[in-house]
N, C-alpha and C positions, 0 to 999 in steps of 0.2 A: 074858702068853701071846698071842701072835697070834692073833686072829678069823679066820677065811674069812668074807663076807660075800657076798651078791646082789643084783644089781637086776632084775628082769623087763624083758624087750626083746619084741617082735615078731619073728615069724619073719624075712619081711624085711629089719626094720633090719638084725639080728642078722648076718643073712649078710653085708648089705655091709660093717657096721662089723670083722665077721672079715677079709672080703676086704682092708681097708685095715688092721686090727692088725698083721694078716702082712708087710705091706710095711714096716711101723713096726719090727716086731722085727728083723727082716733089717737094714733101714738100722741101728737102734741097734746089734746086735750088732756091724755093720760100725766104728761109731763107739768101741767099745771097743778093739777091735783096730787100729783105727787109733792111738788113744792109747799102748796097749801099744808098737805100731812105732815110735814116734816117744821110747818112753822117758818116760813121762810115770805112772807109774803109779806106786802106792805100795803095793806087794805086794797083799795081795787086799783092798788098806782105798781109801777114797773112792769116787765115784758117778757116772753118769751116768743123769741120768732122760727120758720121752718121756709125755707125757700122750696116752692114748686118747681116740679121739671117742667122745661121748657125755657128758650132762649130771652124774655122779658125780666129775667128775675123778680116776679112775682115773689111774694110770701104772705104766708098765714097769723095772722098776731091776734092777742087778744083785743076784745071789742071794749072801750072804756066804757065803766060804771059798774060792770061785771067783777065778782070775788072771784078767785082764780076756782073755787070748790063751784060757782057757778058755769063754769065754760065746757061747752059740748063740743066735739067735734064739728056739729052744724053752725053753732053761733060764734066760730073764728071768722073773722073776716080777710079779705085778700087783700093787699095793695101791693101799687106799684114802689119801684125806691123814691119817690116822692110822695107818696103817702097817700096818692089817688086811690081810692075804692075801684078795683077792676070788677067785680060784681056785686050786684045789689043788694043792700044786707039792711034789717033792720036797726041797726047799730051803728053808734058813729065810730071810728077808728081811733086812736090815742094820739095826737098831732107830738107830743113828746117823746114817743119812741122813730120817730122819722126820719131823725137827724144822724141818728143811734144806730141805729138795727140797718136803716137803710143805706145808708155811707159803707158799714159792712158789708154786705149783702151784693152794694156794688161793684165795689173792689175787689172782694175777696173769692176766686175760685170756689177755694177748698173748703171755706166755712158755708154752711148751708142752717145751723140752727145757731142760734144766739139768744142767749140766756142772761136778763140782766136786775139784778136785786143789789138791795143795799141792809142786810141784814144787821144789827149791833155789831156783833164781831167784824165785819170785811168793812161797815165805813167808819167802826175802829181806826182798820190795818188802813183805808184812805184817807185817813187826818193826818196819819202821821208820815213825817219828811223821809223816813228810812222805807216805809212800805212796809211788804213782806221781809221777812229776814231768814228764809229756806233755811233755817236751823234742825226743824222737827222733821217725823218723820211726811207725812203730808205737804209740808211746805217745801222742802228737798225735790220732792216729784215737781213743783212749780219750777224751776232753776232753769232760767232762761227760755221761759215762755211767757214773760209778763211782762206788760208796756204799759209807760206811766201817762196820763195824759191830765194836764193845768186845768183845775178847776174855771170855766167861763160861764156859772151860772147853769139854769135850768137847760137841758139840751132839746135848742124848740131853735135854735138860726141854721139857716142853712151855712153859713160862713162857716159856722165851728166845722162841718162834716169831714176838709180835707187832713185838719187837725190833727179830727180825731183819728184817719184813716193812717195818718204818718208817725201817731204816737202809736197803734198798735203793731204798727210794719209786719212782719210774718209771725209774730208771736198771737200764740191764741188767748191770749188772758190781760184786758185791758181793767186798769185799776183808775177808774175814774176818782182824779183828786180831792177830799173831801166832801165825798156824794156815796160812791158805791164800785160795783165793779161790773164787767161784764165778759163773759166767757162765750167762744163758740168754736165748734167741730163740725165735723163732714154730717152729721146726722145727731137725732135724739138722745139714742144712747150717751153715745160718746161727750155730749156736753151735758147730760146730768153727771157722769162717772169725774167730768172737770171742774164744775159747782163744785159737787158734794168732796172734791177736794182743796178746793179753795176754802170754803165753807170751813173746814179742818181746821185746814191751817191756820186760818184766822183766830178759830174757835181758842186755839192751840197756843196761841203766840200769846193774845189778851191773858189767859190763864195765865201763862208762865210769868207774866210781863207784872204778874199779882205778890209774883213769890218773892221770899229775898234772897239774897245771892247771883251769882252770875251764872248766865244762860252754856251750857255746851255748846261753842260753836262747830259747823262740821265743814271740813275744807272743802272747795272747791271741788276739789276732785270727785270727791264723794257726793258731792250734789248734783254734778253730771250724770256719775252714773246711775243714781238713782231717779234722773229725770228719764233718760235714754233707758231704764227697764221700764218706768211707767209708761212711755210713747211704745215701745215694745208688746207690751201687755194690750194695749187698744187696737195697735197695728190692723189683727184679725177682726173678724165678727162677733166670735162668741165671747169673750169676757167682757164689755162692755152694754153688750146684749142680755146675758145671761143677770148682770146685778140691774138692771133695769125689771126685766121681767118678773124676777124676784121681790123688786121691793114693790110693782101693782098688785101683784099677787096677795102680798101682806096686806097695800091700802084695801083693795076689794073684801080682804077676811074680815077686816075692820070699822069698815065705813059701809059696805053693801055695792051696790051697781052705783056708778057714777054717775048716770044719766041717764034717763030715758030710754027702754030698750039694751041696757049696755050688759053684752054679756062677757067683755074681755079678750074676747076673739079674734073680733073684728080686724084689728093688725096682721095679725097671722094668717087670713085666710088667701 
């Protein structure tokens, strides 16, 4: 059974954290809707998590049983790294996410947002022994940033956590062999950017593999330069944020409000 735990916090700090957490809840809910809009969902499965401010490494994640299009800032559940609810919720959390998300949130100070998907192209790359080839525009940007973890079954077992962390190392992309992918960055916009790059790299690699003839390989020097340039682009606050905000404006133009009383400005206030 999931337990509910709590931590004492001073009144002033609690108010500041509540305001920041509200903005984070809105942005994370947007991320779920964006992933659904792009067709990267797996029915009610998979997860995107976002660590909230504070020393306890609590994080927000989707409640189990809802499609990504049903996610709102208010129905996201908050859990600790062991998967215990830290606030009451009408919804259960998804235990299959705790081994992966909890392990990374506990181990990596620099990663605050984690997205896990297994779209068809991503899962195809995860099935291949060689993984990503890093020879296309998007794949080259991932060079040196990808770790690989051997498949041990559905990720629900606590004993696998240290091995997943070790497989990730200091990277930001973890290919879960025979399964899917997890990407992590310091915030929602950067995580979306990284997930987009991984998805596009997988799509192009799969498509190229269906064409006759050899691929044109890149040198490691060019791959390193590409990855360094990509990291430099998102080092500041503007690049990834502009991309994410532009995509969210498009989603709202095409679909309208994403939840009741959605204004599209909550996270910017």
